[in-house]
C-alpha positions in Angstrom: -41.7 174.6 93.0 -38.4 176.3 93.9 -36.0 175.1 96.5 -32.9 176.5 98.1 -30.6 176.0 101.2 -30.0 178.3 104.1 -31.5 181.4 105.7 -31.0 183.5 102.5 -33.3 181.2 100.6 -35.9 181.3 103.3 -36.0 185.1 103.3 -36.0 185.2 99.5 -38.9 182.8 99.1 -40.9 184.5 101.8 -40.5 187.8 99.9 -41.3 186.3 96.6 -44.4 184.6 97.9 -45.8 187.9 99.2 -44.7 189.7 96.0 -46.5 187.3 93.8 -49.6 187.5 96.0 -49.6 191.3 95.8 -49.3 191.3 92.0 -51.8 188.5 91.5 -54.4 190.2 93.7 -54.4 193.1 91.2 -53.8 191.5 87.9 -54.2 187.7 88.2 -53.1 186.9 84.6 -49.8 188.8 85.1 -48.0 186.3 87.3 -48.3 182.8 88.7 -50.2 182.5 92.0 -48.1 181.5 95.0 -49.6 178.9 97.4 -47.0 178.8 100.1 -43.4 178.6 101.3 -41.6 177.0 104.2 -39.0 174.4 105.1 -39.0 170.7 104.2 -39.6 168.7 107.4 -37.2 166.0 106.3 -34.5 168.7 105.3 -35.0 171.7 107.6 -32.1 173.5 106.0 -33.9 173.6 102.7 -36.6 176.0 101.9 -39.3 175.9 99.2 -41.8 178.1 97.3 -44.8 176.6 95.6 -46.5 178.4 92.8 -48.5 177.8 89.7 -46.5 176.1 86.9 -45.4 178.5 84.2 -45.2 177.0 80.8 -43.1 179.6 79.0 -42.6 180.0 75.3 -41.0 183.1 73.9 -41.7 186.9 74.0 -41.6 186.7 70.3 -44.5 184.3 70.2 -47.6 185.3 68.2 -49.9 187.7 70.1 -53.2 186.5 71.6 -56.2 188.6 72.3 -55.2 188.8 76.0 -54.1 192.2 77.4 -50.5 193.0 76.6 -47.7 193.3 79.1 -48.0 197.1 78.8 -51.7 197.0 79.6 -51.3 194.6 82.5 -48.5 196.6 84.0 -50.5 199.8 83.6 -53.4 198.2 85.5 -51.0 197.2 88.3 -49.6 200.7 88.4 -52.9 202.6 88.5 -54.4 200.5 91.3 -53.6 201.9 94.8 -51.7 199.6 97.0 -53.6 198.2 100.0 -53.3 199.9 103.4 -50.9 197.8 105.6 -52.1 196.4 108.9 -51.8 198.9 111.6 -51.8 201.9 109.4 -54.6 204.3 108.4 -53.6 204.9 104.8 -51.4 203.3 102.1 -47.7 203.5 102.8 -44.5 203.1 100.8 -42.7 199.9 101.6 -43.8 196.3 102.0 -45.0 194.0 104.8 -41.9 191.7 104.4 -38.3 191.8 103.2 -37.9 191.2 99.5 -34.8 190.4 97.6 -33.5 192.2 94.5 -31.1 189.7 93.2 -29.4 188.5 96.4 -29.9 191.8 98.2 -32.5 191.7 101.0 -34.1 195.1 100.9 -35.3 197.3 103.8 -39.0 197.7 103.1 -39.9 199.3 106.4 -42.9 201.6 105.9 -42.6 205.3 105.2 -45.4 207.8 104.5 -43.1 209.8 102.2 -41.9 208.4 98.9 -38.9 210.7 98.9 -38.0 209.5 102.4 -38.4 205.9 101.4 -36.3 206.2 98.3 -33.5 208.2 99.9 -33.2 206.0 103.0 -34.6 202.6 102.3 -33.1 202.4 98.8 -30.1 204.7 98.2 -28.5 205.0 101.6 -29.3 201.4 102.4 -27.7 200.1 99.2 -24.7 202.3 99.8 -24.1 200.6 103.1 -24.3 197.2 101.4 -21.9 198.3 98.7 -19.4 199.7 101.3 -19.6 196.4 103.2 -18.8 194.5 100.0 -16.3 196.8 98.3 -14.9 199.0 101.1 -15.3 202.8 101.5 -15.2 204.8 98.3 -15.1 208.5 99.2 -16.4 209.7 95.8 -19.2 207.2 95.7 -20.2 208.0 99.3 -20.3 211.7 98.7 -22.3 211.3 95.5 -24.9 209.0 97.0 -25.2 211.3 100.1 -25.6 214.4 97.9 -28.1 212.6 95.6 -30.1 211.3 98.6 -30.1 214.6 100.5 -30.6 217.0 97.6 -31.6 215.4 94.3 -34.2 213.1 95.7 -36.0 216.0 97.6 -35.8 218.1 94.5 -37.2 215.5 92.0 -39.4 213.3 94.3 -40.5 215.7 97.0 -44.1 215.1 98.2 -44.9 218.8 97.6 -43.4 218.6 94.1 -44.7 215.5 92.4 -48.1 215.4 90.8 -48.6 219.2 91.1 -47.9 219.2 94.8 -50.3 216.3 95.6 -47.6 213.6 95.9 -47.9 210.1 94.5 -50.0 207.2 95.6 -48.3 203.9 96.5 -48.9 201.1 94.0 -47.5 197.6 93.7 -44.4 197.3 91.6 -42.7 194.1 90.5 -39.4 195.6 91.6 -36.9 193.7 89.4 -38.6 193.8 86.0 -35.7 193.4 83.6 -36.4 191.6 80.3 -35.2 188.2 81.8 -38.1 188.3 84.3 -40.8 188.7 81.6 -41.9 186.3 79.0 -44.9 184.7 77.2 -46.6 181.6 78.4 -49.5 180.0 80.1 -50.1 179.8 83.9 -51.1 176.6 85.7 -53.7 174.5 83.9 -54.7 177.3 81.6 -54.7 175.8 78.1 -55.5 179.0 76.3 -53.2 181.0 74.1 -49.8 182.1 75.6 -49.8 185.7 77.0 -47.4 188.1 78.7 -46.4 187.1 82.2 -43.8 188.1 84.8 -42.0 186.2 87.6 -39.2 186.4 90.1 -40.7 189.5 91.6 -39.3 191.8 94.4 -42.3 193.8 95.1 -42.9 196.9 97.2 -45.5 199.7 97.4 -43.8 202.5 95.4 -44.1 205.2 92.8 -45.1 203.6 89.6 -42.2 205.1 87.7 -39.7 203.3 90.0 -40.5 200.2 87.9 -39.0 201.8 84.8 -35.5 202.2 86.2 -34.4 198.6 85.8 -36.4 198.3 82.6 -34.3 201.2 81.2 -31.0 199.8 82.6 -31.1 196.5 80.7 -33.4 197.4 77.8 -35.7 195.0 76.0 -38.8 197.2 76.3 -39.0 199.4 73.3 -40.8 202.7 72.4 -44.0 201.0 71.4 -44.2 199.3 74.8 -43.7 202.6 76.6 -46.2 204.4 74.4 -48.9 201.9 75.1 -48.1 201.8 78.8 -48.1 205.6 79.2 -51.3 206.0 77.2 -52.8 203.9 80.1 -50.6 205.1 83.0 -49.6 208.7 82.3 -46.2 210.1 83.3 -46.3 211.9 86.6 -46.1 215.7 86.6 -43.9 217.5 86.1 -43.6 215.6 82.8 -40.5 217.4 81.7 -38.6 215.8 84.6 -39.7 212.3 83.8 -36.5 211.2 82.1 -34.4 212.4 85.1 -36.7 210.6 87.5 -36.3 207.3 85.6 -32.5 207.9 85.6 -32.7 208.4 89.4 -34.6 205.1 89.7 -32.2 203.4 87.5 -29.4 204.5 89.8 -30.6 202.1 92.6 -30.1 199.1 90.3 -26.6 200.2 89.3 -25.7 200.6 93.0 -27.3 197.2 93.8 -25.2 195.5 91.0 -22.1 197.3 92.3 -22.9 195.9 95.8 -23.4 192.4 94.5 -20.8 192.2 91.7 -18.2 194.9 92.3 -16.4 197.6 90.3 -17.8 196.9 86.8 -21.0 198.7 87.8 -19.4 201.6 89.6 -19.0 203.8 86.5 -22.7 203.6 85.6 -23.7 204.7 89.1 -21.2 207.5 89.3 -22.1 208.8 85.8 -25.8 209.0 86.7 -25.2 210.7 90.0 -22.8 213.3 88.5 -25.3 214.1 85.8 -28.2 214.6 88.3 -26.1 216.5 90.8 -24.8 218.8 88.1 -28.4 219.5 86.9 -30.2 219.9 90.2 -27.6 220.8 92.8 -24.3 222.0 91.4 -20.9 220.5 92.0 -20.1 222.5 95.2 -22.2 220.4 97.5 -20.8 217.1 96.2 -17.2 218.5 96.6 -18.0 219.5 100.1 -19.1 216.0 101.0 -15.9 214.6 99.5 -13.7 216.9 101.6 -15.6 216.0 104.8 -14.6 212.3 104.2 -10.9 213.1 103.3 
């Protein structure tokens, strides 16, 4: 059980509860099952989340015959997300707010992945960063150019997957190496196997998951080879590295919003590289001048 005080904890636990449910529904052995969340009647300011107990060992523990993390993640990422209540087809987003770190994310549903990523992720986190750190004209111009130009170029619905777009799937959302380990779930007394936790799920493009995995490392080439053998890279494949870089950007911006200037350079470097490759510098300079 987890417990925390205040409205932030209540929002976080509600999001984690639904996140774990979404992952568990597709790959039950990948994460603990969540049973409920709420507030203690005797301490109404304290919220709780109740899940299966995770008995963790180490990611270096000897391998069992159970599916690997790469195989489990590929299963998650090749299973279409459910259709949300009130909609006629799967959508990008999530039924509730989820938190990436301490950031409550805007998961309002969109039919377009490019629209969701540009607005619910990049422009949204820019506003959070500006609230925390003040207006940064260069940062604002780069995010706006990236959201308006680079996202449509790399993630457009008429561009990805040979013009067929991508299907929403459940992603963990915050899968850095510290949120993955080896252990047993609940009363399972079998051999330890790969598990994940502290999820911040949404219905997204499968490759979005890889952004934070690349940012912090810990998942090597053999992991990616096994994963992509089961969950192939989206076409056009020659733009795969730049898409992952674009997805990594969100997490640099989120860390900048949460922790300040130390993460600014990583975000700016990614955006300058992508703008230079897919837009040219003129558009970015124009946005800078508009805010002068």
